[in-house]
N, C-alpha and C positions, 0 to 999 in steps of 0.2 A: 389102544393108546400108543401114540408114537413115543419112541424112546429118546433119551438124550444121554450122551457119553461125557464123562468128566475125565480130564487128564491134568496132571500137575505139571507146571512148567518149571523145569530145572535145567536151564541151558545157560552156558556162558555166552558172552557177547560174541566170541569167536565162532561158537557153534551156531548161533543165530545167523550170523553173516553167511556161514557156509550153507545153512538151510535156504536162505534167501537166494544165494547163487544157484543152488540146485533148482529152485522154482523157476528161475529165469531161463534155465536151459531146456526145460521141457515140462510144460503143464499138460496133464493127461486129459483134461476136460475143458470144453469151451466155457468162457465166462460171459455173463450178462452184465456189462459194465454201464454205469450211469454216465451221462454226459457231464463233462467237467463243469463244476460250478452249479449243478442242479440244486434248486431249493424248492422244488414242487412239493406241496403238502401231500399227505397220504391219499386224500380224496382224489387227487389228480394223478397219482403215480403208483397205483396198485397197492396202497397201504390200507389202513383200517378206516378210511374215511367214508363218505356217503356212498361211494360207488359199491361198497361191499365186496370188492375183490380181495384176494388173499395172497398177493405177492407173486413171486417168480414161479415159473412152471415147475422147476425142480424144487421139491419140498425139503429144502435143507438150509440150515443156518449154522455157521461156525461163530462161536462167541469166545472172545478172550475176556477174562474177568479177574480182577483183584478183589471182587466182592466176597463177603462172608459166605460160608457154606449154607447158612440159614437163608440168606437172600437168594442164592442160586437155586436151592431146593424148593423155595416157595414160589419162585417166578417162572423158571425155565420149563419145568414139567407142565405147568398150567398153560403156558403159551403153546407148547408142543401139542398138547391134547386139544386145545381150542382150535388151532389152525391146521393140525395134521402135518406139522413141519418137524422133521428130525433135527435135533439140535446136538451139536458137539461143543462142549465147554472145556476150554483149556485155562487153567488157573495159575496165578502167580502173583507176585506183588506188583504194584502199579508201575514201578520203573522197568521191571522185566517185561511186562505185558506190552507197554507202549514202545519200548526199544525193539522188541521182536516185530511189532507191526511196522515200525520204521524200516527195519532191515529187509522186510519182505515187500515193501511198497511197490516195487516194480511188478510183482506178481503176488498179490495178497492171498494169504490162506484164510484169514478170518474175515468176517463181514461186519461185525460190530464189536466195540469194547463196552462192557457193562461194568461200570464202577471206576473209581479213581477221582482225581481232583483237577480243577481247571488249571492249576499251576503247572502240573505235569503235561496236560494236553497242550498248553500254549507253547511248550518247548518243541512240540512235534506237530505244528499246525498243518503241515503239508501231508500228514498221514490221513487227515479227516476230510470227508466230503461235507459240504454245506447241506444241512437238512433241519427244518423246523417242523416239529410234530404238529399234527392236526388239532391237538387240544392245548396248544401253547397258551392261548388266550385265557384258559381256565386256571392257570397256575398263579401262585402268589408272585408278587412283583420281583422278589429276589431270585426267583427260579425261572423267570421267563428267558427265552433264548435271545440274548443280545449280541452274540458273536457270530451267529449263522451256523456254527458247527457243534456247539456244546449243548447237549440235552441234560438239564439239571433235574434229576429224578427224585431226589430227596435232600433234606437239609441235615447237616451234621454239625456237631459242636465239639470243641476240644474239651476234654475232661481229664482229671487225674483219678486213677483207680488205686485204691488202698486195700491191702490185705488186712482185714480186721483181726485176724488171728495172730499177726506178726507185728503190727504197728506199736503195740504197747501204749504208753502214755504220750507218744509223740503226736502233736497236733499238726494236721495237714489241712490248711485252708486255701493254699495257693502255691505259686511257684517259689516264693521266698522260703517257704518251709522246706523245700527240697534241697536247700543248702545246708541243712542240719548235718553236722559231721557224723552223727550216728547213722545216717543213711548212706554214707559213702560206699559205693559198690553194690548198693541194694536198690538202685533206681533203674527201671527198665525204660529205655528210650531207643527208638528205631533209627536205623541208618537213614538219614534224610535224602541220600542219593537214590533210594529206592522206595521210600515211603512218603506219600503226599500228606499223611497225617502228621508225621514228624515235622515236615515243613510248616504245617499249620501251627504247630506248637512253637516253632521258632518265631513265626510272625506274632503269635500271642505274647511271647516274651519280649520281643522288640517293642511292640506297641504298649503292652500292659505294664512292663517294667520301665522301659525307656521313655514312654509317653512322648515320643517325637524326638527325644534326645538319643541320637544314634550311638554315641559313645557310651552312654549309660546302659543302653540295651545290650551292646556287645560285651561290655564289662560283666554284666550279669551272666550272659551266656558262657563266658570263659570260666566263671566260678561254678556254674552249673555243670559244665563239662568236667571240671576237676572232681566234682562229687560223683560223676559216673564211674570214676576209677578205670577209665579206658574201655568200658564196655558199651557196645552198641548191638541192639537186637537186629535180626535179619529182616524184619518187616513189622507192620502194625499188628498183625495177628500174634507174632511172637511176643509182643509186649504184654498184652493182656493175659496170654497163656502163662507167661512167666510169673505174673503176679497171682493169678488164680491158683497156680500149682504150688505156690510158696517158694519159688526160686528167687523171687524178688519181693520186696516189701511194698513198693509203690511203682507206678508207671504212668506215662503220659499216653492217653488213648483217645478213643472216639465214643460218642454217646451211645450208639447202638450196642457196642461191645459191653459197656458198663451196665446198661439197663438189662441186657440179656443175662449177664452173669448174676446180677442181683435177683432177677426173676427166677433163675434156675437154682437159687439157694447157695451160690458160692459165697465164701466169706469176704465179700467185696463191698466197699463203700465208694460211691461216686461223689467226686468233689468238683465243683465248678470254680475255677481259680478266682479268688477275690480280685486279683489284678486285672482280670479281663478274659473273656472267652471269645475265640474266633468261631463264628457260625458261618459255615460255608456249604454250598450245595455239593452233593456227590454227583458225579457226571457220567454220561455215556455218550457214545458217538458212532457215526457210520464211517466205516473205513473206505477211503477213496479207491475207486476201481475194483471194488470187491466183486465176488462171483454172484452173490445173491443180494443185490441192493434193495429190491422191493421187500424181500423177507426181512432185511435189516431195518428198513423203515417201519415195517409192520411191528417189529419187536419194540422199537423205540416208542411208537404210538401206544403200544400195549402197556408198557411200564408206567405211562403217564395217565392211564385210565383211573377212574374212581375206584374200580374193583381192586386193582393192584395197589393203589395208594392206601386204601383201607387195610390191606394185608401188611404193608410196610408199617403202618401205624399201630394197629391193634394186635398183630401177631409177632412182629419183629422188633418193636420198640424203636422205630425209626421215625423221625419227624418228616412228614410228607411234604411234597411240593405243591399241594393244593389244600385249601382250607375248608373244603366241603366234606370233610371226613370227621369221624367221631374220635376224639382224643381220649385215651385211657387216663385214669387218675394219676398214674405214676409219672407222667410227664411233668417236669418242673416248668411252670410258665416262663416264657421268655422275659416277662417283666421282673422276675425274681433273679435273673442272671445278669451279671455285669457284661453285657455284650459289647465287644469292641467294634468300632466302625472304621476299620482301617481302609486305606486306599486299595481296593481289590485290584484295580487295573495295574497299579504300580507293582504290587507284590506278585501278581500273576506274570507280568511281563519281565520281572527281574528275578524270578525264582532260581534260575541256574546260578546267577551271580551270588545270591544270598546263600544258597546251599554250598557253593564253592568256598565262600568266606567261612561258613561254619566249619567245614572240613579243614580249612587252613588253621583255624583256631584250635581245632581238635588235635591236629598234628603238632602245633606249637606246644600244647599242654602235654602231649604224649609223643615226643619226637621218635621214640623207638618203634 
C-alpha cells in the first residue's frame, strides 16, 4: 500500500511569503506543468477517464486541505492505494491553505486543494487551473462545474450545534435565539477571515434575518457580535470542538460536523436555523502550474465517483454531489429545512468586502 503523509499548516503570512520566495530561487526537481487554460477532461488528459491511464510518470501528489480528518482519512489512503500514488497532505484552515497556495503560485508546492468554499476560492482565482471532471454530467445541478475551476464535491449546510448538557431550558431554534443574554460569551463563532463556514453563516444571517434589507441584516450581526463577548474561534473545527468539549454552549457550524458528533454520542443537538439555512457545495481545485497536474486531475475525478460519494454519504454524514447514492435515515430531507436561495454569484464575488465589513463592525463593538 502506498503511504500518505499529513502535516499541519501553522505558518504566518510572512513565513508563507518567505517559503514562496525560497521556492522561486531553486526548485530541486523538474515540474510537469499543464498548458495555461487547459480544460481537457480526464479521458483526454491522463486522468480517470476512458483511456484508463493513471496520471503523471512520477507517482506523487501533494494535497493542501482544510477538510476534516475523517474526510482525509477516508479518501486519500483509498486513492493512494488504488492508483499507487504517494500522497502528502498538508492541513490548515481554508484561509491559510489558499493564502499559502497564492504565495507559492510562481512555484507551487501543492497540486490540489481538497476542501473549502467557493467564496474563498473566488478571491484567489488565479491560483487555480481550469478543469472539469470527467463525471461532471452525473452531478446534481447545484454541484455542476459552472466556473471552469471549481469542483463541487459535496453539499454542506449551515447549522447550529448545541451542547445538550449545558443549554438547560434555553430554546435554540435559530439565530435570533443566539441573542439571549444568558449566552453572552458562550457562543463559538469562527474568524471569518480564515473560515469559509463562518462566512456562510454571515450570509445566512444577512439573508435570513435581513430578508433583503441590508440595514436590518447588519444591525442583527452587530447585536450578535455583542453577544460573542469579543471571542472568535481560530477556525471551523475549533467551533464544534469548543461546543463538544463543553467550553462553549452553542456554536455555528457545518452539517458534517454536527451529524458526526451526534453519531459518535457527543452531547450535541443539531439545529437548522428557522430563519434560513445556506446550502453550499464544498469545493476542490487544481492548482495552476503544479508539478503533478495529471495526478491532480485523477484525484478530482476520483472524489466525484459513486464509490467516494457513497463514502461521503453513508460513512461521513456528508450530503453528496450526486443523487445516485443511498441516503442514511439520519439525513434531514431538504424539504424540511428552510433553505435560503441567496444570490450565490453576488456573495461569492463580494466575499472579501462582506468579511471586511464584519470585521469593521467587530472592531466597532470591541475597539480595544
